[in-house]
N, C-alpha and C positions, 0 to 999 in steps of 0.2 A: 768139771768144776774149774773155776778160775783160781789159781793158787793165791793164797793170802800172802801179803808182804812178810818178809822175814829178814832178820839181820839188822833191822833198824832199832834204835832205842825205843822202848815201850812208851807210848804217849800217856798223858794223864788219865785218859778215859778210854776204855774199850767197850764198844756197844755191839751186840749181835741182835739183828732183827730177824724174826722168824715169821714166815708167811708173806706172800706177795700178792697184792691185789690193788684195787683202786685207792685204798687208804695208804698202804705202805709205799706205793709208787710215788705218792705225793710227799710222804714223810721223809723218805730217804735223803733227798737233796738237802733238807734242812739239817738233818743229823750230820751228813757228810761235811757241811759247811762249818760245823763247830770247830773252833781252834783246839789243837792238842787232843784230837779225838780220832780214833780208828773205828770205822764201822764196817761190819761184814753182814752179809745176808745169807740166810738159809731158807730154801723153798723146796717143797716136795715135787714141784712140776717144772721149774725152770732148769734149763741146761746151759744158759749163758747169762752172765751178769747184766742186768738192765741199766746199771749206772756205772760209769767209767771209774768213779772213785770208790766204789763199794764192791769188793770181791765176793763171789758166790762160793759158799763153803757147804760141805755136808755136815750132818749132825756129829759125825765122828771127829770132825775137826774143831768142834766148839771148844773143847778143853784147851786146845792150843791157842785160842784167842785170849785166854785168861780174862774172861768178860767181867766188867764191873756192872754192866747192865745187860739183861736179856729181855727183849721187848717182843711180845708175841701178838699177832693179830690173825684170827682164824675164822673160818666160815661158820662153825657151829661147835657145840659141846664136844662132839666126837673128835674133830680136828684138833681142838684145844687139848683134849686129854691125850691124844696120840703123840703130840709134840712134847708136852711137859712130862710125860711118863716114859719117853724114849730113854733107853739105858745110857746112851751117850750124853743126853741132856742132863739127866739126873746126876751122872758122874761129874759133869762140869760144874753143876750147881753145888754139889757137895764139896768139891775141891776148892772152888773159888768164892763161894758164898756171895754171889752178886745180888743186886737188886733185880727183882723180876717184875716186869710190868705186863699185865694182861689187858690188852686193848679191846679184846673181842666182846661182842654182844652175846653173852652166854646166859644160861639159866642161873638163877640164884643158887640152886643146889650145886651146880658145877662150880660156881664162883667160891662158895664156902669150902667145898672139897679141895679146890685148887690152893686156897690159902693154907689149909691144913697140911696137904701133901708137900707143897713147895717150901713152906716154912720149916717143916721137919727136916729138910735137907740142909738148912742153914741159910736160906735166902731171906731177904727182906721183901715182902710181898706188897705190891701196889696194884690193886684192882682199879681199872681205869677205862671203862668204855667211853667212847667219844662220839660227838655228833658234829656234823658239818659236811659229811660226805666228801667226795673227791675235790670239789672247789675249796673247801676249808683245809683239806690236807695240802693241796698245792700252794695255797696262800700262807700256810702256817698259822691258821687262825681257828683251828678246831677248838671246841669246848670239851673239857674233860670232867667226868664225874668220878671222883677219886676217893677211895678208902686206902690210906697208907698205914700199914701195920706199924711202921716206925719211920722216922726221918731218914733220908738218904740223899746226900748232896749230888751224887752222880745221877740218880733217877730224877731229881728235881731239875737238874740242868738239861737232861735229855728231853723231858716232857715240855719244858719251857721253849724248846726249839721249834715246836710245831703246834702249840696250843696258845690261845689268847686268854681263855678263862679256865680256871681250875676250881671246881666246886667240891668242897670237902664233905664227905659223909663220915659218920662215926662208927659204923658197924660193917663188918664184912658181909657181902651180899647185897647191901643196900644200893650201891651204884648199879648193880645188875637189875634189881627190882625197879628202880627209878627209870633206867633206860628202856626197859620193856614197856612200862606204862607210857612213858614219853613218846616212844615210837608208835605205839598203838593209837594214842591220841592223835598224833600227826597223820597216821595212815587213814584214820577215819575222816579227819578234816579234808585231806587231799581227795579221798574218794567222793565225799559230798561236793567239794568244789568242782571236781571234774564233771559230775553228773549235771550240775546246773550250768557250768561254762559251755558245755556243748549244746545247750538249748538256746543260747543267746543268738547265734547267727540264724538258727532255724526260725525264730520268731521276730527278729528285728531286721533281717535282710540288710539293706544298704546302710542302716544305722548301726550295724555291728561295730564298726571302728569307734564310734562314740561310746558305746557300751564298754568296749575293751579298755578305752582310755579311763573311763570312770572306775572300773573295778580294779585297775592296776595302780591308780593314783589317789583314790579317795576312799575314806572309810577304813574300818578296822581290818578288813580282809585284804587290803591293798598289798601288804608285804607278801602274802602267800600268792596272790594272783600275779603280781609282777614277776615273781620268780618262776612260776610254773605255767602260766598261760601261753608263753611262746612255744613251749614243747607241745602243749595241747593243740595249738593252732597248726604247727608244722608236722605234727605226728612224728616227732624226731625222737625215737625211742632206742636208736641203735647204738648210741655212745653213752653208756649209763654213768650217771653220777652215783646212783645207788640201784643195784639190780633188783628187779621184782622178786627174784628167787630168795634174796636175803630178807626182803620185807616179809615174805611168807613165813620164813623161819622165825623171825622176830615175833610175828603175830601168833604163831603156834606156841611159842614160849610164853607170851603174854596170856594166852588163853589158859595155859597150865597154871599160871600164877593167879589170874583173876576169876577163873571159871567162865561160864557162859554169859557173855555180855552181848546184848543185841547189836550194838554198833560194831563191836569187835568182830562178831560173827559175819556181819554183812561185809565188813572190810576184807576179812580173810577170804570170803567167797569171791569178792570182786578181784582181788589181786591174784587169786588162783586162776580165775578166768583169763586175766591178762597174761599170765605165764603160759597158759595153754594156747592162747591166740598169737602171742608175740615171741615166745621163747623165754627161758629162764634168765637170760642176761640182758633182756630189754630193760630200759630205765623204768623205775617204778611209776612214773607218770603215764605209762601205758595203761594204767587203770582207767584212764579217760576214754579208751578206745577198745571196749570189750563187746560191743554189740554184735560183732561178727562171730563171737564165741558163744553167744546165747542161743 
């Protein structure tokens, strides 16, 4: 582990980020750039700090950071639960009573449980799944779906560093419910778009560039097509903005919430085939290229 700074006067805000992936790799530089702020990272799999200004610490060192904000972003319910119920983490929360921000896309049941357990330790809980994937995290323009149990200036300042829009919900678990429906909706749209996009060159031949220009610049579908068609064309799935494995998890949680929906089931089957064909950490646009898996 990289030793945390010591001996210097404590800055105005101490933030600990837990979990490292596509989102947090983009978020960290924005937090580290905040004035009068110290940021540390804890991760179950890293052995070296990925950002020069952000030391890597273990959970046992969390109390020493005297955190004002603990911000977690995890793969699923189990990873979220493992961190927030770790004995070192609960001790730090009980001692310093920070604002705790849960960025993960988790089930509503887990979100409500997290509020209850973490608030009981004295924390101010902010449930805050985000959207925008890696590009939004890197640009600091993520959109946040927020339920804040109480106002907290440090949490507000941290969240503002990497989000452009913050939409407030009024009940715990509602951000999680919305995010799952929102992701399932988007997954179904992308699945449908990919199915028709791959038929254009097949049927239009030399006129495909004209068709591509139309669908990426004209009509209500243009925003989606402009963003995703280049990946479809290049079959560029190896550097994921959002991994297909995570989409499958979100769709399974959405199915638990919504029950059996025809479009959701079709999307889940398609993304599962994409994972089998391209691997779990292919970009989720790999759903456009699953014919070899059928």
